[in-house]
C-alpha positions, 0 to 999 in steps of 0.5 A, a space after each residue: 422493891 429491889 432484889 436487895 430489899 427482898 433479900 434483906 426482908 428474907 434475912 430479917 424474917 429468917 433471923 426473927 424466926 430463928 431458922 437455919 438455912 437447913 430448916 428453911 430448906 426442909 420447910 420449903 422443899 427448896 435446896 440449901 444451895 438455892 436458898 444460899 443463892 437467894 440470900 446472896 441476891 443471885 438469879 433463881 427461879 421465881 417459884 423457888 423464891 415463892 416457896 421460901 417466902 411461903 415457908 417464912 409466912 411472907 407474901 409478895 405483891 406486884 402492882 402496876 405503877 401509874 
């Protein structure tokens, strides 16, 4: 999965749930600036992405390509 795909999934979930950036920030304990960086596809810590995903009831899995 590319960063662009991840950002698109986050945006779609945000819209599905009818959440604002402020609401996600409050639920995830991640600052609005960081959430805006995530939505813009900028470089952020994985821990911040993980908290945002958790607040949106999303998970990410990593597997080895064979």
